[in-house]
C-alpha positions as CSV (number, residue, x, y, z in Angstrom):
1,M,-64.5,-12.3,93.1
2,K,-63.9,-12.1,89.4
3,L,-60.8,-9.9,89.8
4,R,-59.3,-12.4,92.2
5,D,-60.0,-15.3,89.8
6,A,-58.4,-13.3,86.9
7,I,-55.3,-12.6,89.0
8,F,-55.1,-16.3,90.0
9,Y,-55.3,-17.5,86.3
10,A,-52.8,-14.9,85.2
11,I,-50.3,-16.0,87.9
12,A,-50.9,-19.7,87.2
13,S,-50.5,-19.2,83.4
14,A,-47.2,-17.3,83.9
15,W,-46.0,-20.0,86.3
16,V,-46.8,-22.8,83.8
17,A,-45.3,-20.9,80.9
18,A,-42.1,-20.4,82.8
19,C,-41.7,-24.1,83.2
20,L,-42.0,-24.9,79.4
21,D,-38.8,-25.2,77.4
22,L,-39.7,-24.3,73.8
23,S,-36.1,-24.1,72.5
24,P,-35.5,-26.1,69.3
25,V,-34.2,-29.6,69.6
26,K,-31.5,-30.8,67.2
27,Y,-32.6,-33.9,65.3
28,V,-30.0,-36.6,64.5
29,A,-31.1,-39.2,62.0
30,K,-31.0,-42.8,63.2
31,D,-29.5,-44.1,59.9
32,A,-26.9,-42.5,57.7
33,G,-28.7,-44.0,54.7
34,T,-31.4,-41.3,55.1
35,N,-29.2,-38.6,53.9
36,P,-29.3,-38.5,50.1
37,D,-26.1,-36.5,49.8
38,E,-24.1,-39.1,51.8
39,D,-22.9,-42.4,50.4
40,A,-24.2,-45.2,52.6
41,G,-21.5,-47.5,51.3
42,P,-21.5,-51.2,50.8
43,A,-22.0,-52.0,54.5
44,D,-25.5,-50.5,54.3
45,A,-26.6,-52.2,51.1
46,G,-29.2,-54.5,52.5
47,T,-29.7,-58.2,52.0
48,S,-28.5,-58.3,48.4
49,D,-24.7,-58.6,47.8
50,A,-23.1,-55.5,49.2
51,G,-22.4,-53.6,46.0
52,N,-25.3,-54.9,43.9
53,Y,-28.4,-53.3,45.6
54,V,-28.5,-50.2,43.3
55,E,-27.8,-52.3,40.2
56,E,-30.4,-55.0,41.1
57,C,-33.1,-52.5,42.0
58,N,-32.6,-50.3,39.0
59,A,-32.5,-53.3,36.7
60,C,-35.8,-54.6,38.1
61,L,-37.5,-51.2,38.0
62,A,-36.4,-50.8,34.4
63,M,-37.8,-54.2,33.4
64,M,-40.9,-54.6,35.5
65,C,-42.3,-51.1,36.2
66,T,-44.5,-49.6,33.5
67,T,-43.7,-46.0,34.4
68,Y,-39.9,-46.4,34.7
69,D,-39.2,-44.7,31.3
70,A,-41.8,-42.0,31.9
71,C,-40.3,-41.3,35.3
72,N,-36.8,-41.0,34.0
73,A,-38.0,-38.7,31.2
74,D,-39.1,-36.2,33.8
75,A,-36.2,-34.4,35.5
76,K,-37.8,-34.3,39.0
77,C,-39.0,-37.9,38.9
78,S,-35.7,-39.1,37.7
79,V,-33.8,-37.4,40.5
80,M,-36.4,-38.8,43.0
81,N,-36.0,-42.3,41.6
82,M,-32.2,-42.3,41.8
83,C,-32.2,-40.8,45.3
84,M,-34.7,-43.4,46.5
85,T,-32.5,-46.2,45.1
86,D,-29.1,-44.7,46.3
87,T,-30.4,-44.2,49.9
88,K,-32.3,-47.5,50.0
89,C,-35.4,-45.4,50.7
90,W,-37.6,-47.9,48.7
91,N,-37.0,-50.1,51.8
92,E,-38.7,-47.6,54.2
93,P,-42.4,-48.3,54.9
94,I,-44.9,-45.5,54.5
95,V,-47.2,-45.8,57.4
96,D,-48.5,-42.3,57.4
97,F,-48.6,-40.1,54.3
98,N,-48.6,-37.0,56.6
99,N,-45.3,-38.1,58.1
100,P,-43.3,-39.8,55.4
101,P,-39.9,-41.3,56.2
102,M,-37.1,-38.7,56.4
103,C,-35.4,-40.1,53.3
104,I,-38.5,-39.5,51.2
105,S,-38.7,-35.9,52.3
106,A,-34.9,-35.5,51.7
107,C,-35.2,-37.0,48.2
108,A,-38.3,-34.8,47.4
109,S,-36.3,-31.8,48.4
110,K,-33.3,-32.8,46.3
111,A,-35.6,-33.4,43.3
112,G,-37.3,-30.0,43.7
113,L,-40.8,-31.4,44.5
114,V,-42.6,-28.8,46.5
115,S,-46.3,-29.7,45.8
116,Q,-48.4,-32.8,46.2
117,V,-49.9,-32.1,42.7
118,D,-46.5,-32.0,40.9
119,P,-46.9,-33.9,37.6
120,A,-43.7,-35.9,38.4
121,L,-45.5,-37.6,41.3
122,G,-47.8,-39.5,38.9
123,P,-45.1,-41.8,37.4
124,F,-43.2,-41.8,40.7
125,T,-46.1,-43.1,42.7
126,T,-46.5,-46.1,40.3
127,L,-42.8,-46.7,40.6
128,L,-43.1,-46.6,44.4
129,I,-45.8,-49.2,44.4
130,C,-43.8,-51.4,42.0
131,A,-40.6,-51.1,44.2
132,Q,-42.3,-51.6,47.6
133,S,-45.1,-54.1,46.9
134,G,-44.8,-55.2,43.3
135,E,-42.5,-57.3,41.3
136,C,-39.4,-55.4,42.5
137,A,-40.0,-55.6,46.2
138,P,-37.5,-58.4,46.7
139,A,-34.7,-56.3,45.0
140,C,-35.7,-52.8,46.1
141,A,-37.4,-53.4,49.5
142,P,-36.2,-56.6,50.9
143,D,-37.0,-55.7,54.5
144,L,-40.6,-54.9,53.6
145,V,-41.0,-58.3,51.9
146,K,-39.8,-60.1,55.1
147,K,-42.5,-58.4,57.3
């Protein structure tokens, strides 16, 4: 009886495995603004005047966020800051830290952040809070303010 059960399970497993398609699926981003190397252009500049999003957000971050200067003094944090602003990634909600928005991962890669304990993340995290829920949310994350 055990041999017959083993043969049955082997055949059933092979049959199920034959039906699974494990080939990779190409991912296409929903929004061109998630690519940090691509200029989103004025048409994707949010609720501010078309060309002013980057200037308004940067000006607010510089004036209102306590770690702006410390972030810009760090090469990785500075690249992350500019990328987040240029791609409007400040405007993306972070619902799950294990699955951040694509633009954050792309900006982190561009900045060379490879560890969750990188010193550049200290000032960047404070900047993120300021941009998304602090004084600069209307300028940097207008869609999050509306929700």
